[in-house]
C-alpha positions in Angstrom: 19.3 -14.2 -3.2 20.3 -14.1 0.5 20.9 -17.7 1.8 22.7 -16.7 5.0 22.5 -13.8 7.4 25.6 -11.9 8.1 26.5 -10.9 11.7 25.2 -7.4 11.3 21.9 -8.7 10.0 21.6 -11.2 12.9 22.1 -8.3 15.3 19.7 -6.0 13.4 16.9 -8.5 13.1 17.5 -10.4 16.4 14.0 -9.6 17.7 12.5 -11.2 14.6 14.9 -14.2 14.7 13.9 -15.2 18.2 10.2 -15.4 17.2 9.0 -18.9 16.3 6.8 -17.4 13.6 9.8 -15.8 11.8 13.2 -17.2 12.8 16.2 -17.0 10.5 14.4 -18.7 7.7 11.6 -16.1 7.8 14.0 -13.2 8.0 15.7 -14.5 4.8 12.2 -14.6 3.2 11.8 -10.9 4.1 15.2 -10.0 2.8 14.5 -11.8 -0.5 11.0 -10.3 -1.0 9.8 -7.2 -2.8 7.0 -4.8 -2.1 5.5 -2.0 -4.2 4.0 0.9 -2.3 1.7 3.2 -4.2 1.9 6.6 -2.7 4.6 8.0 -0.4 2.0 9.8 1.7 0.1 9.2 4.9 -0.4 5.5 4.4 2.7 4.7 2.4 5.0 6.5 4.9 4.5 4.2 7.9 4.1 1.1 5.7 7.4 1.8 4.0 9.2 2.6 7.3 8.1 -0.6 9.0 8.8 -2.8 6.0 12.3 -1.3 5.7 12.9 -1.8 9.4 11.6 -5.4 9.0 14.2 -6.0 6.3 12.1 -6.3 3.2 14.8 -6.5 0.6 13.4 -4.4 -2.2 10.8 -1.6 -1.7 9.4 0.3 -4.7 7.9 3.7 -4.0 5.5 5.0 -6.7 4.7 8.7 -6.4 5.2 11.7 -8.7 4.4 14.5 -6.2 6.7 16.8 -4.3 6.8 17.3 -0.5 4.5 20.1 0.6 4.4 21.7 4.1 0.8 20.4 4.6 2.0 16.8 4.1 4.2 16.9 7.3 1.2 16.7 9.7 1.0 12.9 8.8 3.6 11.8 6.2 6.4 10.6 8.5 8.8 9.8 5.6 9.3 13.5 5.1 10.8 16.4 7.1 10.6 20.1 7.0 13.9 20.2 5.1 12.4 18.0 2.4 9.7 20.6 1.3 9.9 21.0 -2.5 11.8 17.7 -2.9 10.5 14.8 -4.9 8.6 12.5 -2.5 10.3 9.3 -3.9 13.7 10.9 -3.3 12.8 12.0 0.2 11.4 8.5 0.9 14.5 6.8 -0.4 16.8 8.9 1.7 14.7 8.3 4.8 14.5 4.5 4.3 18.2 4.1 3.6 19.0 6.2 6.7 17.0 3.7 8.8 18.3 0.5 7.1 21.0 0.5 4.4 20.1 -3.2 3.8 17.1 -2.1 1.8 17.1 -1.5 -2.0 14.7 1.3 -2.6 13.4 1.6 -6.2 12.0 5.0 -7.1 9.1 5.2 -9.6 8.8 9.0 -10.0 6.0 8.9 -12.6 2.2 8.6 -12.7 0.8 5.1 -12.6 -1.5 4.7 -15.6 -2.9 2.0 -17.8 0.2 2.0 -20.0 2.8 1.3 -17.2 0.9 -0.2 -14.3 1.3 -3.9 -15.1 4.9 -3.5 -16.1 5.7 -1.9 -12.7 3.5 -4.2 -10.6 4.9 -7.4 -12.1 8.3 -6.5 -10.7 7.0 -7.0 -7.1 5.7 -9.8 -4.9 3.1 -7.7 -3.0 1.4 -4.3 -3.6 0.3 -1.8 -0.9 -2.3 0.7 -2.0 -1.8 4.1 -0.3 -3.3 6.1 -3.1 -5.4 9.2 -2.0 -7.7 9.3 -5.1 -10.2 7.1 -6.7 -8.7 6.9 -10.2 -5.5 5.4 -8.8 -7.3 3.1 -6.4 -9.4 1.5 -9.2 -6.4 1.3 -11.5 -4.4 -0.5 -8.8 -7.3 -2.8 -8.0 -7.7 -3.8 -11.6 -3.9 -4.1 -12.2 -3.2 -6.4 -9.3 -6.2 -8.5 -10.3 -4.8 -9.0 -13.8 -1.3 -9.5 -12.6 -2.5 -12.0 -9.9 -0.7 -10.1 -7.1 -1.9 -9.6 -3.5 -3.1 -6.1 -2.7 -3.0 -4.7 0.8 -5.6 -1.9 0.7 -6.2 0.9 3.2 -7.9 4.2 3.3 -8.5 7.1 5.8 -10.7 10.1 6.1 -11.2 12.4 9.1 -11.3 9.9 12.1 -12.3 6.9 10.0 -10.1 4.2 8.4 -10.5 0.8 6.8 -8.2 -2.0 5.7 -8.4 -5.3 3.9 -6.3 -7.7 2.0 -7.1 -9.0 -1.5 -5.4 -12.2 -2.7 -5.5 -13.8 -6.1 -8.5 -16.0 -6.5 -10.5 -14.2 -3.8 -12.8 -11.2 -3.8 -11.6 -7.8 -5.1 -12.2 -4.1 -4.4 -14.9 -3.9 -7.0 -16.9 -6.6 -5.2 -17.7 -3.9 -2.7 -17.3 -0.7 -4.8 -18.1 -1.7 -8.4 -17.5 1.7 -10.0 -15.8 5.0 -9.1 -18.1 7.5 -7.3 -19.6 10.5 -9.2 -17.5 13.7 -9.1 -17.8 15.5 -5.9 -19.8 12.8 -4.1 -17.0 11.8 -1.7 -14.6 14.4 -0.2 -10.9 13.9 -0.3 -8.6 14.3 2.7 -7.6 17.7 1.4 -11.2 18.7 1.5 -12.5 16.9 4.7 -9.2 16.5 6.5 -7.7 13.5 8.4 -6.3 13.2 11.9 -2.5 12.9 11.5 -2.0 9.7 13.6 -4.7 7.7 11.9 -2.7 6.9 8.7 0.1 5.8 11.0 -2.3 3.2 12.4 -3.7 2.0 9.1 -0.3 2.0 7.4 1.3 0.0 10.2 -1.5 -2.6 9.8 -0.8 -2.7 6.1 2.9 -3.4 6.9 1.9 -6.2 9.3 -0.4 -7.8 6.7 2.4 -7.6 4.1 4.9 -9.3 6.5 2.3 -12.0 7.3 1.8 -12.7 3.6 5.5 -13.0 2.9 6.0 -15.3 5.8 2.9 -17.3 5.3 2.1 -16.7 9.0 -1.2 -16.0 10.8 -4.6 -15.2 9.3 -4.7 -12.5 6.7 -7.6 -10.0 6.3 -8.7 -12.1 3.4 -12.5 -11.8 3.0 -12.6 -9.4 5.9 -12.4 -5.7 6.3 -11.5 -3.9 9.5 -13.3 -0.6 10.0 -11.9 1.8 12.5 -13.7 4.7 14.2 -10.9 6.5 16.0 -13.3 9.0 17.7 -14.9 6.1 19.7 -11.9 3.8 19.2 -14.1 1.1 18.0 -12.8 -1.6 15.6 -15.3 -3.6 13.6 -14.6 -6.5 11.3 -17.1 -7.2 8.4 -17.0 -10.2 6.1 -16.6 -9.6 2.4 -17.5 -12.3 -0.1 -16.6 -12.6 -3.8 -19.5 -11.2 -5.8 -20.3 -13.5 -8.6 -21.7 -10.5 -10.5 -18.5 -8.4 -9.9 -17.6 -6.4 -13.0 -13.9 -7.5 -12.5 -13.7 -10.9 -10.8 -17.2 -12.1 -11.3 -18.4 -15.0 -13.5 -19.1 -12.7 -16.5 -16.8 -9.7 -16.0 -17.2 -6.5 -18.1 -13.9 -5.0 -17.1 -11.3 -6.8 -19.2 -8.6 -4.3 -19.6 -7.1 -1.3 -17.7 -8.8 2.0 -17.8 -7.6 5.4 -16.8 -10.4 6.8 -14.6 -9.5 10.4 -14.1 -12.3 11.8 -16.3 -14.8 9.4 -14.8 -14.0 10.9 -11.3 -14.0 14.5 -12.5 -10.2 14.8 -12.4 -7.9 16.0 -15.1 -5.7 13.4 -16.8 -2.3 13.0 -15.4 -1.0 13.8 -18.9 -2.6 17.3 -18.9 
């Protein structure tokens, strides 16, 4: 627990400290907070970078992939020299190089129904940067059961969206009750994504996380921002809790964690 900023921290976070919404008290809140980021890819990269720079004290990175050359077009945590390296190791090295204050915890393993709650319960906030539906639904369900806030974002081609789910409010399944049928929605590897767009969405995820930790401003609670980068139009739509939601509704049918790989036409992570 950090109760007092040292001279180096006062210097490093001076642009935060002079802000009335943050100040030294708010900066201590950030330093004493913890955030889990699911995926060290296009969304997780900018989110992790800006949270590390902001002084979030403990950042967990969950990813079990290795850096591929095709990642470098958008995944700013990694460099050419990191190709073939574990993404969580590459992420840790980059974040520590930017800010040695940060404690980076590496979760170099698949997130599944057996370990999700144990991992998520270690953190104050969860950021979803997953690039596949099985993980997205698992994280939605896990954060709901763990009563943790979820900062959710997604991108495809020139389109992006972001919202914040908080305990007691609506959830991902209020909008998307079940995973889509296999092959009905293309992935970024199939349809592509403009490299700068995850930077925009991931940065907004970092801002929402900081606001939640500080208790500042209005969160995207009950609202979703839709971004069309081709026209550069931002739309905000309201989202209400669905009383018939299969997860957070009055009579839920989803009462435990499920591994959704087979439902989405993907092989199990254990295969």
